[in-house]
C-alpha positions in Angstrom: -8.1 18.1 -26.8 -8.3 14.8 -25.6 -11.1 12.6 -25.5 -11.8 9.2 -23.6 -14.7 8.0 -24.0 -17.3 10.7 -24.4 -15.6 12.7 -22.2 -13.6 15.5 -23.5 -10.6 17.2 -22.0 -9.4 20.5 -22.6 -5.1 20.4 -22.4 -3.2 23.2 -21.3 -1.9 24.0 -25.0 -5.2 24.9 -25.7 -5.8 27.7 -23.2 -5.1 31.3 -23.4 -3.2 31.8 -20.6 -4.4 35.3 -19.8 -7.9 34.9 -20.1 -7.2 31.4 -17.5 -5.2 33.1 -14.8 -7.9 36.5 -14.6 -11.2 34.3 -15.1 -9.3 31.8 -12.4 -8.9 33.7 -9.7 -12.6 35.1 -9.6 -13.4 30.9 -9.7 -11.2 30.4 -6.5 -12.1 33.3 -4.3 -15.9 32.2 -5.0 -15.3 28.5 -4.2 -13.4 29.3 -0.9 -16.0 31.9 0.4 -19.1 29.3 -0.6 -17.7 26.3 1.7 -15.3 28.0 4.1 -18.5 27.4 7.1 -18.0 23.9 6.2 -14.4 24.2 6.9 -14.6 25.9 10.0 -16.6 23.3 11.0 -15.0 20.7 10.4 -11.8 22.3 11.6 -13.7 22.5 14.9 -15.1 18.8 15.2 -11.8 17.4 14.5 -10.0 19.1 17.3 -12.6 18.8 20.0 -12.7 16.1 22.7 -15.1 13.5 21.8 -18.1 15.3 21.5 -17.4 18.2 24.2 -19.0 21.0 22.2 -20.7 20.0 19.4 -22.6 16.2 18.6 -22.0 16.9 15.1 -22.1 19.0 11.8 -25.5 20.4 12.0 -25.2 20.9 15.8 -22.0 22.6 15.2 -23.8 24.6 12.4 -26.7 25.8 14.9 -24.7 26.5 17.9 -22.6 28.9 16.3 -24.7 30.9 14.3 -26.4 31.3 17.6 -23.7 32.1 19.9 -21.5 34.0 17.5 -23.6 34.8 14.5 -23.0 34.5 10.7 -19.3 36.1 11.5 -18.6 32.9 13.5 -18.7 31.1 10.6 -16.0 33.4 8.8 -13.1 33.4 11.2 -10.3 33.4 9.6 -11.5 34.2 6.2 -9.8 37.5 5.1 -6.3 35.8 5.9 -7.8 32.3 4.3 -7.9 34.4 1.0 -4.0 34.9 0.5 -5.0 30.9 -0.5 -5.4 32.2 -3.7 -1.9 32.4 -4.7 -1.8 28.2 -3.7 -4.9 28.0 -6.0 -3.3 29.6 -8.6 0.2 27.4 -8.2 -2.3 24.3 -7.7 -3.9 24.6 -11.1 -0.5 25.6 -13.1 1.6 22.7 -11.7 -1.3 20.0 -12.5 -1.4 21.2 -16.0 1.9 21.5 -16.9 3.0 18.2 -14.9 0.0 16.6 -16.2 1.2 17.7 -20.2 4.8 16.7 -19.1 4.0 12.7 -17.4 1.9 12.8 -21.3 5.3 12.3 -23.0 6.0 8.9 -21.0 2.6 7.6 -20.5 -0.9 8.4 -22.5 -2.6 6.6 -19.3 -5.1 9.3 -18.2 -5.1 7.9 -14.5 -1.1 8.1 -14.6 -1.5 11.7 -15.7 -4.1 12.5 -12.8 -2.2 10.8 -9.8 1.1 12.1 -10.8 0.0 15.5 -11.5 -2.5 15.8 -8.6 0.3 14.9 -6.1 2.9 17.4 -7.7 0.1 20.3 -7.5 -0.8 19.5 -4.2 3.0 19.2 -2.7 3.5 23.2 -4.3 0.4 24.1 -3.4 0.8 22.8 0.5 4.0 24.4 0.8 2.6 28.0 0.1 -0.7 27.4 1.6 0.4 25.6 5.3 1.6 29.1 7.2 -2.0 30.5 5.7 -3.8 27.9 7.2 -1.9 27.5 10.5 -2.9 31.3 11.4 -6.5 30.5 9.6 -7.2 27.6 12.0 -6.3 29.1 15.2 -8.9 32.0 14.0 -11.3 29.5 13.2 -11.4 28.2 16.7 -11.9 31.4 18.4 -15.1 32.3 19.9 -16.5 28.7 21.6 -13.5 26.5 20.6 -10.9 29.0 21.5 -9.9 26.9 25.1 -9.3 24.0 22.6 -6.1 26.6 20.8 -2.9 27.6 22.3 -3.4 31.2 20.7 -6.2 33.6 21.5 -6.9 36.8 20.1 -6.7 40.2 22.3 -10.2 41.4 24.3 -10.3 44.6 22.5 -10.9 43.0 19.0 -14.1 41.2 20.3 -17.5 42.8 20.5 -19.2 43.0 23.5 -21.6 41.0 22.5 -19.3 38.4 21.4 -20.2 38.2 17.9 -17.5 37.8 15.9 -15.9 41.2 13.5 -13.7 39.8 11.0 -10.2 41.7 11.2 -6.7 42.1 10.2 -6.4 42.8 13.7 -6.6 39.4 15.3 -4.5 37.9 12.2 -2.2 40.1 13.2 -2.4 39.1 16.9 -2.4 35.1 16.2 0.7 35.8 13.7 2.7 37.0 16.3 1.9 34.5 19.0 3.2 32.2 16.9 6.1 33.9 16.4 6.7 33.8 20.0 6.0 30.9 20.8 7.4 29.0 17.9 9.3 30.7 16.1 9.1 30.5 11.8 9.0 26.8 12.2 5.8 27.5 14.0 3.9 28.5 10.7 5.3 25.0 9.3 3.7 22.6 12.1 2.0 19.6 10.8 3.8 20.6 7.4 4.5 16.5 6.8 0.8 15.8 7.9 -0.5 18.1 5.7 1.4 16.2 2.7 0.3 13.4 3.9 -3.2 14.3 4.1 -3.4 16.3 1.0 -1.1 14.6 -1.8 -2.7 11.4 -1.1 -6.2 13.3 -1.7 -5.1 15.0 -4.7 -3.7 12.2 -6.2 -6.8 10.3 -5.7 -9.6 13.1 -6.5 -8.4 13.2 -10.5 -8.6 9.7 -10.8 -11.5 9.0 -9.4 -13.0 12.4 -11.4 -12.1 11.1 -14.7 -12.6 7.5 -13.8 -16.5 8.4 -12.7 -17.4 10.8 -15.0 -15.7 7.4 -18.0 -18.5 5.5 -16.4 -21.2 8.3 -16.2 -20.9 9.1 -20.2 -21.1 5.3 -21.0 -24.7 5.1 -18.9 -25.7 9.0 -19.8 -28.5 9.2 -22.4 -27.4 10.2 -25.8 -27.0 14.4 -25.9 -26.5 14.3 -21.9 -24.2 18.1 -21.3 -21.0 16.9 -20.9 -20.6 19.9 -17.7 -23.8 17.7 -16.4 -22.0 14.7 -16.0 -18.9 15.9 -14.6 -20.5 18.2 -12.0 -21.9 14.9 -11.0 -18.4 13.3 -11.0 -16.6 15.7 -8.9 -18.3 15.0 -5.8 -18.5 11.4 -6.1 -14.7 11.5 -6.3 -14.8 14.3 -3.6 -17.0 11.7 -0.8 -14.4 9.1 -2.0 -11.5 11.1 -1.9 -11.9 12.6 1.6 -13.3 9.1 3.2 -10.0 7.3 2.2 -8.0 10.7 3.2 -10.2 11.5 6.4 -7.8 9.9 9.5 -4.8 11.9 8.3 -6.8 15.0 7.8 -8.0 14.3 11.4 -4.3 14.4 12.6 -3.1 17.2 11.0 -5.6 19.1 12.4 -4.6 18.1 15.8 -1.1 18.9 15.2 -1.5 22.6 13.6 -3.9 23.4 16.3 -2.9 21.7 19.8 0.9 22.1 18.5 1.9 18.4 18.3 5.5 17.5 16.9 4.6 13.9 16.7 2.0 12.4 13.7 2.3 9.3 14.9 2.4 10.0 18.4 -0.6 12.0 17.8 -2.5 9.4 15.7 -1.7 7.3 18.9 -3.5 9.1 21.3 -6.4 9.8 19.1 -6.7 6.2 18.9 -6.7 5.7 22.6 -9.1 8.4 23.3 -11.9 7.7 20.7 -10.9 4.3 19.3 -11.4 3.5 15.6 -14.4 5.9 15.5 -11.5 8.6 15.2 -11.4 8.1 11.6 -14.6 9.9 11.3 -13.8 12.9 13.1 -15.1 15.8 11.0 -16.3 13.3 8.1 -19.4 14.5 7.2 -18.7 18.2 7.4 -15.5 17.5 4.7 -17.8 15.4 2.8 -20.8 18.7 2.7 -17.8 21.5 2.0 -15.9 19.0 -0.4 -18.8 18.3 -2.1 -20.2 21.7 -3.3 -16.3 22.8 -4.1 -16.2 19.8 -5.9 -19.2 21.1 -8.1 -17.9 24.9 -8.5 -14.8 24.0 -9.1 -15.7 21.0 -11.6 -18.2 23.5 -13.2 -16.3 26.2 -12.5 -13.0 25.1 -14.1 -14.0 23.2 -16.7 -16.4 26.4 -17.6 -13.5 28.2 -17.3 -10.9 26.3 -19.3 -13.9 26.3 -22.5 -14.0 30.2 -22.1 -10.3 30.5 -21.7 -9.5 28.5 -25.3 -7.3 30.0 -27.8 -9.8 32.0 -30.6 -8.1 30.1 -33.6 -9.7 26.7 -31.3 -12.7 28.3 -30.7 -15.1 27.5 -33.3 -13.6 23.7 -33.6 -14.9 22.7 -30.0 -18.2 21.7 -29.7 -19.9 19.9 -26.5 
């Protein structure tokens, strides 16, 4: 275990891997279910032209809930659960690369940047095809005119309420394959890497940075988990703000079927000016804040629960 200031960090070699992976799947699924509605709203806000559909995050939430029901906030969630695989890949890559990097640098910041970037590269390679299908499903309903692919009418209820089925996933998958071939499932891959590698590489150093600063300011005896739960959202808000412009470009490329990241960025800038960098930012921060709290509290708790049995008595918080 590494201790930075008074903030303790459980390292990979301290963990019982069977406990770690078993509990990790449950933690990841719970996190995704909690923040999925905000992710859907963020995607619709980023893809819409100006404020054609929604004036903001709260307006989008109310309109979707009113016209599409609670199911409308979970369009594409079923297929999105397959990203559990990438979640486990992310955690494993992060911890292993962090351990490997420690052989070359004792700096916690260096280890976090390198491990976070590498973990995101691996995770995005698995996630992008799932996200492509999921995002097209997110745009059904009020936003269906903004996407190239639409589910067949027979899978929609007469009242326009959304009924999540794998039939919708099959419809979208077949259409993407017919229109773009296998490459269609990796449309926007470069944009995703340019968004999520910096985001991940920034999140972990900021998380440790804020955690260390908070530990110095906190009163004696303040639980470490509380400090970590505060540091996580602060890191997420910082990283999200910095990388949001690229996230807007990524969403446009993947949903509208564009091929050029640079041209998409130029068009967004021409259409909406510098304000394009804030499109969906509040929804992104709203989704990333609880995600960070759940991830930090859940992940740190997960690591504590997964400590090797011979180490339990030697670790105190």
